[in-house]
C-alpha positions as a printed Julia matrix, in Angstrom:
172×3 Matrix{Float64}:
 -27.2   37.11  -17.46
 -23.49  37.95  -16.5
 -22.57  40.88  -14.23
 -21.64  44.04  -16.41
 -18.1   43.74  -15.28
 -18.1   40.22  -16.87
 -19.29  41.27  -20.42
 -16.97  42.89  -22.71
 -18.0   46.58  -22.81
 -19.37  47.8   -25.8
 -17.15  50.94  -26.15
 -14.54  49.92  -28.52
 -17.26  48.26  -30.6
 -19.25  51.65  -30.79
 -16.16  53.61  -31.65
 -15.76  54.96  -27.97
 -12.76  55.5   -26.29
 -12.25  53.63  -22.71
  -9.49  53.51  -20.27
  -8.58  50.2   -18.64
  -6.34  50.45  -15.55
  -4.27  47.45  -14.13
  -5.04  48.99  -10.62
  -2.77  47.02   -8.3
   0.14  49.39   -7.22
  -1.05  51.87  -10.1
   0.29  55.41   -8.72
  -1.64  57.49  -11.12
  -5.14  56.41  -10.68
  -6.23  60.03   -9.24
  -4.72  61.48  -12.71
  -6.6   59.08  -14.74
  -9.92  59.89  -13.12
  -9.3   63.64  -13.73
  -8.37  63.24  -17.35
 -11.35  60.81  -18.07
 -13.67  63.16  -16.3
 -12.38  66.14  -18.34
 -12.63  64.01  -21.68
 -15.84  62.19  -20.52
 -14.46  58.89  -20.87
 -15.3   55.32  -19.35
 -12.79  54.01  -16.96
 -12.44  50.38  -15.7
 -10.29  49.74  -12.64
  -9.15  46.08  -12.71
  -7.66  44.42   -9.45
  -7.95  41.15   -7.94
  -8.83  42.72   -4.68
 -10.85  45.73   -3.49
  -9.61  49.12   -4.78
 -11.15  52.28   -3.51
 -12.73  54.35   -6.55
 -14.69  57.42   -6.74
 -18.64  56.85   -6.74
 -19.02  58.08  -10.34
 -21.19  56.17  -12.82
 -18.23  56.51  -15.53
 -16.0   54.43  -13.36
 -16.36  50.84  -12.89
 -14.47  48.97  -10.19
 -13.84  45.31  -11.54
 -12.74  42.78   -9.03
 -11.58  39.68  -10.69
 -10.59  36.29   -8.89
  -7.49  36.0    -7.19
  -5.8   33.59   -9.75
  -2.43  34.79  -11.26
  -2.94  37.15  -14.17
  -6.74  37.25  -13.88
  -6.82  40.96  -13.9
  -4.23  40.79  -16.92
  -6.58  38.46  -18.68
  -9.81  40.39  -18.19
  -8.01  43.65  -19.52
  -6.55  41.79  -22.57
  -9.8   40.2   -23.42
 -11.28  43.65  -23.88
  -8.31  45.31  -25.37
  -9.17  46.69  -28.92
  -8.56  49.66  -30.9
 -10.05  52.67  -29.0
  -9.0   51.22  -25.65
  -6.35  52.88  -23.54
  -4.59  50.52  -21.24
  -2.46  51.65  -18.32
  -0.11  49.13  -16.89
   3.56  48.75  -16.02
   3.17  44.9   -16.76
   5.18  44.33  -19.72
   3.65  41.03  -20.96
   0.01  42.56  -20.65
   1.14  45.47  -22.61
   2.38  43.22  -25.51
  -0.87  41.44  -25.33
  -2.9   44.66  -25.34
  -0.74  46.17  -28.43
  -1.42  42.92  -30.28
  -5.08  43.7   -29.86
  -4.77  47.16  -31.15
  -4.91  48.99  -27.97
  -2.95  52.15  -26.89
  -0.72  51.24  -23.89
   0.88  53.57  -21.53
   3.0   52.85  -18.53
   2.35  54.89  -15.13
   5.71  56.71  -15.66
   4.49  58.0   -19.08
   6.38  55.63  -21.44
   3.91  54.65  -24.29
   4.45  50.9   -25.16
   4.22  50.47  -28.96
   4.74  47.73  -31.57
   8.33  48.96  -32.35
   9.34  49.23  -28.62
   7.67  46.29  -27.06
   9.95  43.58  -28.28
  12.82  45.42  -26.36
  10.81  45.93  -23.21
   9.95  42.44  -23.16
  13.65  41.2   -23.74
  14.75  43.69  -20.99
  12.09  42.21  -18.65
  12.87  38.42  -19.36
  16.62  39.35  -19.12
  16.06  40.72  -15.51
  13.89  37.85  -14.62
  16.51  35.58  -15.38
  19.03  37.67  -13.33
  16.84  37.51  -10.39
  16.15  33.75  -10.53
  19.92  33.39  -10.75
  20.22  35.05   -7.57
  21.83  38.34   -9.11
  21.05  41.3    -7.06
  19.88  44.01   -9.22
  18.04  47.25   -8.31
  14.4   47.81   -8.75
  12.58  50.48  -10.51
  13.57  54.25   -9.61
  11.06  55.83   -7.28
   8.03  57.32   -8.81
   8.55  61.26   -9.28
   6.61  64.12  -10.19
   8.3   64.19  -13.47
   6.9   60.73  -14.07
   3.4   61.95  -12.98
   3.64  64.58  -15.67
   4.95  62.44  -18.31
   1.97  60.2   -17.76
  -0.6   62.93  -18.02
   1.01  64.15  -21.26
   1.01  60.59  -22.72
  -2.42  59.99  -21.69
  -3.64  63.24  -23.02
  -1.77  62.53  -26.64
  -3.24  59.11  -26.8
  -6.6   60.44  -26.4
  -6.25  63.15  -28.93
  -4.69  60.64  -31.41
  -7.82  58.11  -30.75
 -10.21  61.38  -31.3
  -8.57  62.31  -34.53
  -8.82  58.74  -35.84
 -12.6   58.84  -35.22
 -12.94  57.54  -31.77
 -15.33  59.39  -29.25
 -16.3   59.74  -25.6
 -19.08  57.11  -24.95
 -22.47  58.58  -24.14
 -22.67  58.64  -20.36
 -25.88  57.92  -18.21
């Protein structure tokens, strides 16, 4: 029998809300834990190396193989309506949106069906510029305003899902 982290969790199928965190370099993990605890939600913290997480039965640390995109593939395979995915990875965001998940960047930007095309085009343009050797600036430093925007976006996504009939999973 596969380990629990290898199985698709039943949350989305049962109409429950679950949060999936693309954990490598995610600056808002503590905020996610606080919001999830308040709303009694299950959190999956996914990375290709060990990430320290609080020892709570509603937080599951998932360590995937070190292959490129292994964490993205694990999350995308479970993304569905009722899932909230936290990632700054635009291609992963696109995959999850197509699967019906709500997707939020750590800076509080909600990726949507109407915004993901532009986000992908911008990402690809910057990748092309970097590949040509053009020097371009990186992202701006993470700020308290970004943290606040993220918390608002996460609460809004949870409220929207609850109004759509999704609920907190039954916790052990």
